[in-house]
Backbone bond lengths (Angstrom), bond angles and torsions (degrees), N, CA, C in turn:
res aa  C-N    CA-C-N  psi(-1)  N-CA   C-N-CA  omega(-1)  CA-C   N-CA-C  phi
1 M - - - 1.386 - - 1.542 108.27 -
2 S 1.310 114.39 145.11 1.464 119.95 177.65 1.541 113.24 -56.12
3 Q 1.299 113.01 142.53 1.431 119.99 177.65 1.495 114.02 -68.55
4 I 1.336 117.13 -31.58 1.490 124.43 -178.45 1.465 107.04 -100.10
5 L 1.423 112.85 115.78 1.407 113.49 -177.93 1.582 108.26 -102.25
6 P 1.363 116.61 157.75 1.472 117.35 -178.53 1.567 106.39 -74.00
7 P 1.315 117.55 151.02 1.399 120.63 -179.27 1.564 117.58 -68.37
8 Y 1.392 110.98 -18.72 1.484 114.82 -178.79 1.501 106.40 -134.46
9 Y 1.335 116.61 152.57 1.433 126.09 173.22 1.565 109.03 -125.52
10 F 1.297 117.10 131.54 1.470 122.69 179.34 1.533 107.74 -112.27
11 R 1.347 115.24 110.33 1.499 116.65 171.84 1.441 111.56 -91.85
12 V 1.314 113.86 110.79 1.543 123.20 -173.67 1.523 107.70 -60.73
13 R 1.334 114.46 134.59 1.484 124.72 171.70 1.479 107.61 -120.51
14 E 1.329 114.62 179.38 1.481 121.92 179.46 1.465 114.31 -49.69
15 N 1.304 115.78 -52.15 1.491 122.55 -173.58 1.493 110.84 -115.25
16 G 1.326 124.07 22.58 1.377 124.14 -179.77 1.452 114.46 160.09
17 A 1.331 120.44 -124.76 1.451 122.08 -179.38 1.530 111.48 -166.06
18 T 1.364 115.28 158.79 1.391 124.60 168.29 1.471 107.58 -93.86
19 V 1.295 120.89 133.52 1.474 122.12 -175.52 1.504 109.83 -109.24
20 F 1.332 117.59 130.31 1.425 123.00 -179.66 1.551 109.44 -120.56
21 R 1.284 113.46 143.83 1.483 118.13 171.27 1.509 107.83 -92.14
22 V 1.317 120.67 127.19 1.468 124.37 -176.73 1.474 111.85 -98.70
23 S 1.370 115.29 135.74 1.515 118.12 -174.94 1.528 105.99 -149.71
24 T 1.312 111.15 145.98 1.487 120.40 169.12 1.539 110.90 -125.18
25 D 1.299 113.38 21.52 1.502 119.18 -178.33 1.524 109.75 -82.61
26 N 1.283 118.67 62.24 1.396 121.27 175.53 1.534 112.64 -137.86
27 R 1.217 118.54 172.14 1.478 119.75 -171.39 1.512 112.11 -62.37
28 H 1.328 119.58 -34.56 1.422 119.98 -177.60 1.552 112.88 -100.53
29 R 1.343 120.37 8.65 1.418 126.74 177.94 1.524 111.11 55.98
30 R 1.323 115.30 29.19 1.465 117.95 171.69 1.486 114.28 -77.33
31 I 1.311 116.26 150.38 1.416 121.23 -179.60 1.515 109.24 -74.79
32 E 1.342 113.09 122.61 1.538 115.13 177.91 1.599 102.88 -115.14
33 M 1.252 115.92 141.60 1.419 125.19 174.39 1.476 110.79 -123.33
34 D 1.307 116.58 109.06 1.514 121.34 -178.06 1.545 108.13 -101.75
35 Q 1.295 117.12 119.85 1.420 120.28 177.74 1.485 112.94 -66.31
36 I 1.298 119.14 123.30 1.483 120.52 -177.81 1.506 114.43 -114.17
37 A 1.386 117.32 -16.71 1.482 116.78 -175.04 1.516 108.24 -168.37
38 V 1.339 114.95 162.09 1.418 126.27 170.62 1.537 106.78 -122.66
39 I 1.405 117.81 129.41 1.401 117.80 -177.90 1.562 109.88 -119.04
40 N 1.311 115.58 145.40 1.441 121.35 171.43 1.479 113.84 -112.67
41 T 1.336 114.50 115.05 1.494 116.12 -174.64 1.548 112.14 -77.37
42 R 1.304 116.57 -18.06 1.469 116.59 -178.49 1.571 111.65 -73.90
43 N 1.400 115.85 -36.75 1.445 114.89 178.00 1.439 113.13 -116.00
44 G 1.356 121.01 2.42 1.484 125.28 177.36 1.437 116.44 75.66
45 T 1.373 119.65 15.37 1.436 120.64 -178.13 1.543 111.58 -82.86
46 V 1.337 116.42 142.00 1.448 122.97 174.89 1.535 107.17 -119.70
47 R 1.332 118.84 119.91 1.484 119.97 -179.10 1.498 105.65 -113.18
48 P 1.376 116.68 110.49 1.475 118.11 175.96 1.500 111.18 -60.24
49 K 1.330 119.22 152.26 1.409 124.04 -176.11 1.602 110.33 -89.06
50 N 1.320 118.40 127.39 1.459 124.98 170.14 1.503 111.70 47.56
51 G 1.333 118.52 50.85 1.505 123.28 175.01 1.474 115.72 72.44
52 I 1.384 118.66 14.52 1.398 118.18 179.20 1.516 111.44 -73.00
53 E 1.287 116.03 136.27 1.482 121.80 176.50 1.533 107.72 -86.06
54 L 1.324 116.07 120.95 1.495 117.72 178.54 1.505 108.53 -78.73
55 T 1.286 117.24 137.27 1.410 120.79 175.20 1.547 113.80 -79.85
56 E 1.224 119.51 168.54 1.469 121.00 177.27 1.569 109.92 -60.44
57 E 1.335 115.42 -35.42 1.482 119.25 -179.98 1.483 108.10 -69.94
58 D 1.313 118.75 -40.57 1.451 123.46 176.34 1.543 109.74 -55.07
59 Q 1.315 114.90 -54.34 1.419 121.64 -175.21 1.545 111.24 -64.33
60 T 1.300 119.36 -37.14 1.422 121.70 177.41 1.536 110.81 -66.40
61 E 1.356 116.78 -44.51 1.495 117.97 176.67 1.528 113.06 -62.76
62 I 1.340 116.45 -36.72 1.429 120.91 177.51 1.545 110.83 -62.82
63 D 1.379 113.08 -50.58 1.443 119.70 -179.86 1.532 112.88 -56.48
64 Q 1.276 114.90 -42.56 1.510 120.77 -179.48 1.500 109.09 -66.34
65 W 1.386 118.87 -42.28 1.440 121.37 179.81 1.521 109.81 -64.44
66 M 1.356 116.36 -44.67 1.467 119.02 -178.47 1.571 109.68 -60.69
67 S 1.316 117.85 -43.50 1.474 123.19 -179.41 1.597 107.04 -58.85
68 K 1.385 116.32 -50.84 1.444 118.06 -176.66 1.594 110.84 -64.57
69 R 1.328 114.49 -39.74 1.422 121.18 -177.52 1.595 112.35 -64.02
70 T 1.293 113.44 -39.25 1.508 123.20 177.38 1.532 107.29 -59.21
71 E 1.347 114.12 -50.23 1.477 118.55 -178.69 1.576 112.92 -61.13
72 I 1.295 113.29 -41.50 1.521 117.65 177.54 1.462 108.82 -63.06
73 L 1.311 120.99 -46.58 1.418 119.68 -177.58 1.573 114.45 -67.09
74 K 1.335 113.58 -32.44 1.542 116.29 173.08 1.482 111.41 -62.45
75 K 1.380 117.34 -45.58 1.452 122.41 177.55 1.472 110.59 -59.74
76 R 1.315 117.27 -42.57 1.488 120.78 179.05 1.566 111.51 -61.54
77 D 1.272 114.50 -41.97 1.503 121.13 -177.93 1.549 109.52 -59.46
78 I 1.320 117.72 -50.67 1.404 119.75 -179.63 1.530 112.43 -67.56
79 D 1.313 115.20 -36.58 1.438 116.77 173.50 1.536 114.55 -63.88
80 D 1.292 119.08 -33.73 1.401 123.92 172.48 1.520 114.45 -62.88
81 I 1.351 115.40 -38.15 1.443 120.14 174.86 1.515 113.51 -65.47
82 H 1.339 115.37 -42.98 1.457 117.52 173.98 1.489 112.14 -58.53
83 R 1.357 117.13 -40.73 1.469 120.15 175.85 1.511 111.58 -60.91
84 A 1.250 114.50 -40.45 1.535 120.86 179.59 1.506 109.47 -59.47
85 V 1.306 118.44 -42.67 1.506 121.08 173.61 1.490 109.43 -56.87
86 D 1.343 115.21 -50.51 1.522 116.55 176.42 1.524 114.37 -57.16
87 Y 1.322 117.60 -40.76 1.451 120.54 176.97 1.545 113.45 -63.10
88 L 1.315 115.67 -38.49 1.406 120.14 176.68 1.513 112.16 -63.17
89 N 1.393 115.36 -41.91 1.463 116.87 175.37 1.476 112.64 -65.99
90 L 1.325 120.50 -41.87 1.428 124.04 176.58 1.513 113.26 -62.91
91 T 1.330 116.60 -36.31 1.451 121.07 176.84 1.525 109.43 -66.63
92 T 1.309 117.30 -43.51 1.465 119.00 174.43 1.491 114.63 -55.96
93 Q 1.339 114.88 -44.30 1.440 119.78 -178.68 1.586 109.33 -66.51
94 W 1.332 115.94 -40.14 1.419 120.52 176.09 1.497 113.14 -60.80
95 A 1.360 117.24 -46.31 1.468 122.22 -178.84 1.503 109.35 -64.08
96 Q 1.309 118.51 -37.22 1.472 122.41 -174.64 1.499 110.45 -77.95
97 S 1.389 117.76 -38.10 1.479 115.71 -171.26 1.487 118.04 -111.16
98 S 1.288 118.18 -22.41 1.507 115.71 -175.37 1.459 117.46 -135.85
99 A 1.321 120.26 -10.99 1.470 122.34 -176.81 1.585 107.05 -66.97
100 T 1.339 113.48 142.31 1.452 122.78 172.81 1.520 109.29 -86.79
101 D 1.294 115.30 159.05 1.521 118.20 177.85 1.534 112.38 -55.89
102 D 1.357 116.06 -39.33 1.493 118.73 179.25 1.558 110.79 -66.06
103 E 1.292 116.70 -39.96 1.451 120.52 -178.76 1.573 110.81 -68.12
104 L 1.347 114.46 -38.23 1.442 117.79 174.99 1.517 112.28 -66.77
105 E 1.328 115.88 -39.23 1.411 116.95 178.22 1.560 113.60 -62.76
106 E 1.295 112.48 -37.26 1.481 115.96 177.23 1.501 116.76 -64.68
107 V 1.260 120.18 -25.86 1.417 123.96 -171.56 1.536 117.82 -117.69
108 T 1.279 115.86 -17.01 1.448 124.22 -172.64 1.552 112.47 -54.93
109 D 1.325 117.10 -53.44 1.505 120.60 -173.61 1.452 110.00 -63.78
110 A 1.372 115.54 -45.02 1.424 118.99 -179.74 1.564 115.13 -60.20
111 L 1.332 111.80 -44.15 1.437 118.79 177.72 1.516 114.11 -64.35
112 L 1.344 115.89 -44.07 1.443 120.39 177.92 1.518 111.29 -61.69
113 M 1.326 119.90 -42.81 1.446 122.84 176.37 1.549 112.21 -62.60
114 A 1.320 115.47 -46.73 1.412 118.47 179.80 1.533 111.80 -63.87
115 M 1.297 117.31 -41.12 1.445 120.20 178.20 1.494 115.51 -66.21
116 H 1.385 113.81 -38.25 1.473 120.61 175.76 1.456 112.05 -62.26
117 D 1.411 118.49 -45.85 1.442 126.74 174.99 1.558 110.89 -55.47
118 L 1.300 115.92 -53.83 1.466 122.83 -179.85 1.515 109.82 -60.80
119 R 1.320 120.55 -44.05 1.430 119.73 -178.30 1.525 108.83 -66.24
120 S 1.327 119.84 -41.07 1.449 122.87 -178.72 1.553 109.47 -57.78
121 V 1.287 117.05 -44.67 1.469 123.69 -176.55 1.552 108.74 -66.50
122 L 1.405 113.83 -48.80 1.456 117.14 -178.01 1.474 113.70 -60.24
123 V 1.360 116.87 -43.43 1.487 121.42 178.10 1.470 112.77 -62.71
124 R 1.332 115.50 -44.80 1.482 117.40 177.39 1.468 115.55 -61.77
125 K 1.442 117.32 -42.97 1.401 123.75 176.49 1.549 113.51 -63.59
126 K 1.360 115.84 -41.33 1.447 119.11 173.97 1.533 115.17 -60.75
127 S 1.335 111.50 -41.65 1.486 117.24 -179.94 1.519 109.33 -62.73
128 H 1.350 119.34 -43.22 1.399 122.73 179.01 1.528 111.84 -60.98
129 R 1.409 114.63 -41.03 1.466 116.37 179.32 1.512 113.43 -68.53
130 L 1.280 118.33 -35.94 1.473 122.74 179.47 1.488 112.05 -71.90
131 N 1.373 116.12 -35.17 1.527 119.75 -176.52 1.545 109.83 -95.60
132 G 1.306 117.06 -3.79 1.373 130.26 177.86 1.373 128.36 16.06
């Protein structure tokens, strides 16, 4: 492990992260991680842990992490959509070339409803963009 540790560690959670201050300033040079806050990336809230006062440095690090994390999540979202297009194409190929009647019966209604819902949303959004 690297001799120089980062001053903060962010344990990713469903909607954000738990923030720890990292230290080796003890007699045995053991790594200590003190929880200082919980952050929510969806609404931007930062809740200090147990009455801890966050320093300006703490807040700056948290803000920078939240900004980077938001960008990562945005990139993942669009990548997931590109994958969904691939899955739709693969599903079409499967339905046309190798699906059995029983397999098609199992998934057809769910696929048709999901595709109808998606198409409705996409058409409405495109119309709003064009009529702006």
